C-alpha positions in Angstrom: 20.6 13.9 2.1 22.6 11.7 -0.3 20.6 9.6 -2.6 21.5 6.0 -3.4 22.1 5.4 -7.1 19.1 3.4 -8.4 18.7 1.7 -11.8 15.3 2.8 -13.0 13.6 1.2 -16.0 12.8 3.8 -18.6 10.4 1.9 -20.8 6.7 1.6 -20.0 6.5 -1.8 -18.2 3.2 -1.4 -16.3 0.3 -3.8 -16.1 -2.0 -1.0 -17.4 -2.1 1.1 -20.5 -0.4 4.5 -20.6 -2.7 7.5 -20.6 -2.2 10.4 -23.0 -3.9 12.7 -20.5 -0.9 12.9 -18.2 2.8 13.3 -18.3 4.8 10.5 -16.7 8.4 10.5 -15.3 10.5 8.6 -12.8 11.6 10.4 -9.5 13.4 9.4 -6.4 13.4 10.6 -2.8 15.1 9.6 0.5 13.4 8.5 3.7 14.8 9.3 7.2 16.6 5.9 7.3 18.6 7.0 4.3 16.9 4.6 1.9 16.2 6.0 -1.6 12.8 5.3 -2.9 11.8 5.1 -6.5 8.5 6.5 -7.7 6.4 7.1 -10.9 5.3 10.8 -11.1 2.0 11.5 -12.9 1.2 15.1 -13.8 -2.1 16.1 -15.5 -1.6 18.0 -18.7 -2.6 21.6 -19.2 -2.5 22.5 -15.5 -2.3 25.9 -13.9 -1.1 26.9 -10.5 -0.1 24.6 -7.7 -1.9 21.2 -7.6 -3.4 19.0 -5.0 -1.3 15.9 -4.7 -1.7 12.2 -3.7 0.9 9.5 -2.9 -0.1 5.9 -3.6 1.4 2.6 -2.5 0.4 -1.1 -2.3 -0.5 -3.8 -2.2 1.8 -5.5 0.2 4.2 -7.5 -2.0 3.3 -5.5 -5.2 5.2 -2.9 -7.1 4.3 0.5 -8.5 3.9 -0.9 -12.0 0.8 -2.8 -10.8 -2.3 -1.3 -9.2 -0.8 1.6 -7.2 0.3 3.0 -10.6 -3.1 2.5 -12.0 -4.6 4.4 -9.1 -2.0 7.2 -9.4 -2.4 7.6 -13.2 -6.2 7.6 -13.0 -6.3 10.2 -10.2 -3.8 12.3 -12.3 -6.3 12.1 -15.2 -8.8 13.7 -12.7 -6.6 16.7 -11.9 -4.2 15.6 -9.1 -0.5 15.4 -9.2 0.3 11.9 -8.0 3.2 9.5 -7.3 3.1 5.7 -7.0 6.2 4.5 -5.1 8.0 1.2 -4.3 8.5 0.8 -0.5 11.9 0.2 1.0 13.7 -3.0 0.0 11.3 -3.8 -2.9 10.9 -3.1 -6.5 13.2 -0.4 -7.9 13.6 1.2 -4.5 16.8 1.0 -2.4 17.7 -0.9 0.7 20.5 -3.4 0.4 18.7 -6.3 2.1 15.9 -7.1 -0.3 12.3 -8.2 0.5 12.2 -7.1 4.1 9.3 -5.2 5.7 8.9 -3.1 8.8 5.9 -1.4 10.4 8.2 1.6 11.2 10.2 1.9 8.0 7.2 1.3 5.8 5.2 4.0 7.7 8.2 6.3 7.2 8.1 5.5 3.4 4.7 7.1 3.2 5.9 10.1 5.3 8.9 10.5 3.0 6.5 10.5 0.0 4.6 13.4 1.7 8.0 15.1 2.2 8.7 14.9 -1.5 5.2 16.2 -2.5 5.4 19.0 0.1 8.6 20.3 -1.4 7.6 19.8 -5.1 7.2 23.2 -6.8 4.1 22.0 -8.6 2.3 21.0 -5.4 0.2 23.0 -2.9 1.7 21.6 0.4 -1.6 22.2 2.2 -3.4 19.9 -0.2 -1.8 16.5 0.1 -3.5 13.1 0.5 -2.5 9.5 0.3 -4.0 6.2 -1.0 -3.0 2.8 0.5 -4.0 -0.5 -1.1 -4.3 -3.8 0.7 -1.5 -4.0 3.3 -0.6 -0.5 2.5 -4.1 0.6 3.3 -3.3 -0.2 6.9 0.0 1.6 6.6 -1.7 4.6 5.1 -4.0 4.9 8.1 -1.1 4.3 10.4 0.8 7.1 8.7 -2.1 9.5 9.0 -2.1 9.0 12.8 1.5 10.5 12.7 1.5 12.9 9.8 -0.6 16.0 10.4 0.3 17.2 6.9 -2.0 14.6 5.3 -5.5 16.1 4.7 -7.2 13.1 3.3 -6.5 9.3 3.3 -8.2 6.5 1.3 -7.6 2.9 2.4 -8.6 0.5 -0.3 -9.3 -3.2 0.4 -7.0 -2.8 3.5 -5.1 -5.3 5.6 -3.8 -4.8 9.0 -0.5 -6.6 8.5 0.4 -6.7 12.2 -2.9 -8.3 13.0 -2.7 -11.0 10.3 0.9 -11.8 11.3 0.1 -12.0 15.0 -3.3 -13.7 14.8 -3.5 -15.4 11.5 -6.3 -15.0 8.9 -9.7 -14.4 10.5 -7.8 -14.4 13.9 -7.7 -18.2 13.7 -4.2 -18.3 15.3 -4.9 -15.9 18.1 -3.2 -17.7 21.0 0.0 -17.5 23.0 0.9 -21.0 21.8 0.5 -20.2 18.1 2.5 -17.0 18.4 5.2 -18.8 20.3 5.5 -21.4 17.5 5.8 -18.6 15.0 8.5 -16.8 17.0 10.4 -20.1 17.5 10.3 -20.8 13.8 11.5 -17.3 12.9 14.4 -17.5 15.3 15.5 -20.9 13.9 15.2 -19.4 10.4 17.5 -16.5 11.3 20.3 -18.9 12.1 19.8 -20.9 9.0 19.9 -17.8 6.9 23.2 -16.7 8.5 24.7 -20.2 8.0 23.6 -20.2 4.4 24.7 -16.6 3.7 21.3 -15.7 2.2 17.7 -15.1 3.3 15.2 -17.8 2.4 12.2 -16.6 0.4 8.8 -17.6 1.7 7.3 -17.9 -1.7 4.8 -15.6 -3.4 1.2 -16.5 -4.3 1.0 -20.3 -4.5 1.6 -21.7 -8.0 0.4 -24.1 -9.3 -3.0 -23.4 -7.8 -4.4 -26.3 -5.8 -7.9 -27.4 -6.8 -9.1 -27.1 -3.2 -7.5 -23.6 -2.6 -9.8 -21.2 -0.7 -11.4 -18.4 -2.7 -9.1 -15.7 -1.4 -6.0 -17.7 -2.7 -7.7 -18.1 -6.1 -8.5 -14.4 -6.0 -4.8 -13.6 -5.5 -3.7 -16.1 -8.1 -6.0 -14.6 -10.7 -4.3 -11.2 -10.2 -0.6 -11.9 -9.5 0.0 -15.1 -11.5 -1.8 -14.2 -14.8 -1.2 -11.5 -17.4 -3.9 -9.4 -15.6 -1.4 -8.4 -12.9 1.8 -10.3 -13.2 5.0 -8.3 -12.9 8.6 -9.5 -12.9 9.5 -7.3 -9.9 6.4 -8.1 -7.8 7.1 -10.3 -4.8 3.7 -11.8 -4.8 4.0 -12.7 -8.5 7.3 -14.4 -7.8 9.4 -15.6 -4.8 7.7 -13.6 -2.1 9.1 -11.9 1.1 12.0 -13.4 3.1 10.7 -15.9 5.6 11.9 -13.6 8.4 10.8 -10.5 6.4 7.8 -9.7 8.5 9.1 -10.9 11.9 8.6 -7.7 13.8 4.9 -7.4 12.7 4.0 -10.1 15.2 4.9 -7.9 18.1 4.2 -4.3 16.8 0.5 -3.5 16.3 -0.1 -0.5 14.0 -3.2 1.7 14.0 -2.6 2.9 17.6 -4.4 6.2 18.4 -6.3 6.0 15.1 -9.3 7.6 16.8 -7.2 10.8 17.2 -7.0 11.3 13.4 -8.4 14.7 12.7 -8.2 14.6 8.9 -10.6 12.8 6.5 -10.4 9.1 6.1 -12.3 6.9 3.6 -12.1 3.1 4.0 -13.3 1.2 1.0 -13.8 -2.6 0.9 -15.6 -5.1 -1.2 -18.4 -7.0 0.5 -17.1 -10.3 -1.0 -13.5 -9.7 0.1 -12.0 -12.1 2.6 -10.3 -9.1 4.1 -13.4 -7.0 4.7 -13.2 -7.6 8.5 -10.0 -5.6 8.5 -11.7 -2.5 7.1 -14.8 -2.8 9.2 -12.8 -3.2 12.4 -10.3 -0.4 11.5 -13.2 2.0 10.9 -14.9 1.0 14.2 -11.7 1.6 16.2 -11.1 4.8 14.4 -14.4 6.4 15.3 -14.7 4.8 18.8 -14.5 7.5 21.5 -13.3 10.0 18.8 -14.0 13.7 18.6 -13.4 13.6 14.8 -16.0 11.3 13.3 -17.7 13.7 10.8 -15.1 13.2 8.1 -14.7 9.4 8.5 -16.5 7.0 6.2 -16.7 3.2 5.6 -17.8 2.3 2.1 -18.7 -1.3 1.5 -19.3 -2.3 -2.2 -21.6 -5.2 -2.8 -20.3 -8.2 -4.9 -16.7 -7.0 -4.9 -13.8 -9.2 -4.0 -10.4 -8.2 -2.5 -8.5 -8.0 -5.8 -11.4 -6.4 -7.7 -10.2 -3.2 -5.9 -6.7 -3.7 -7.4 -7.6 -3.1 -11.0 -11.4 -3.2 -11.2 -11.7 -6.9 -11.7 -13.1 -6.5 -15.1 -16.2 -4.9 -13.7 -15.1 -1.3 -13.0 -15.2 -2.1 -9.2 -12.9 0.8 -8.2 -15.1 3.7 -7.2 -12.9 6.4 -8.9 -15.8 8.9 -9.0 -16.2 8.6 -5.3 -12.4 8.9 -4.7 -12.3 12.0 -6.9 -15.1 13.6 -4.9 -13.5 12.6 -1.6 -10.2 14.2 -2.4 -11.7 17.2 -4.1 -13.7 17.9 -1.0 -10.9 17.4 1.4 -8.0 18.9 -0.7 -9.8 22.0 -1.8 -8.1 25.4 -1.3 -8.9 26.9 2.1 
């Protein structure tokens, strides 16, 4: 399949320090829609034989130079070959309409990452896992429903993006009237975009931060709008998605048949995260009437907010030891 020519930054432009314990390089691969995706490849030094591998993506509106790269590099330090990739239409990845999202295409992005790892000569194709962060936590679980090659999935501080688009935060807009208003606004915006010859951006994380902003908005600001997590290619750090970028999410729930997942799934959330209800409900639905509950786990970490699981929040909140054990147990040689 023909790859789109991408312009990939060669200098180290991450929001985290480079590790001397791993080798880093840029790679590309193509999804089944013909979109070329850009990824950072992290390989532990002094390895022997074929390695277990993990693909990482997220959060929704972030790029691989932010926390997905941190996760990937850290797991590579612990012995896994990893990639952190930009999804279609964002970051350094291809797609000639920028800042769009799709439940189907973004699920395919994760499956294409598994394709890449499965065909990599350094990887044992029977030992592949994925990590999804924030909105990509939901996408990771959704991918695992489809992709039987995935042996272990970790969903970190996850969002169900279809639920929040259709029902609002905390399901506060869960009514036919509210959804009709959203649909009408989207349809009107489509015509405005065509008249203007460009898609209107919805805006990233609010800036300047209002004094009366709710905690979760302050939480996002503290990551995306400060040197802690700001990146020039990050949608959330800058102009955000197109206003119509997530239109189909309103009408396309993900996580269908999640209770049929046979492989291991670990859902991790902070107790203080505004998004914790997504993880709790996703876990409950995954194990309800399921024959495959023994390898499913919900881990709630006391005192941890949503973005604490992006980069540790200055308090080492990411349970990397637990993640290492989870993937070692479920990606071990059979």
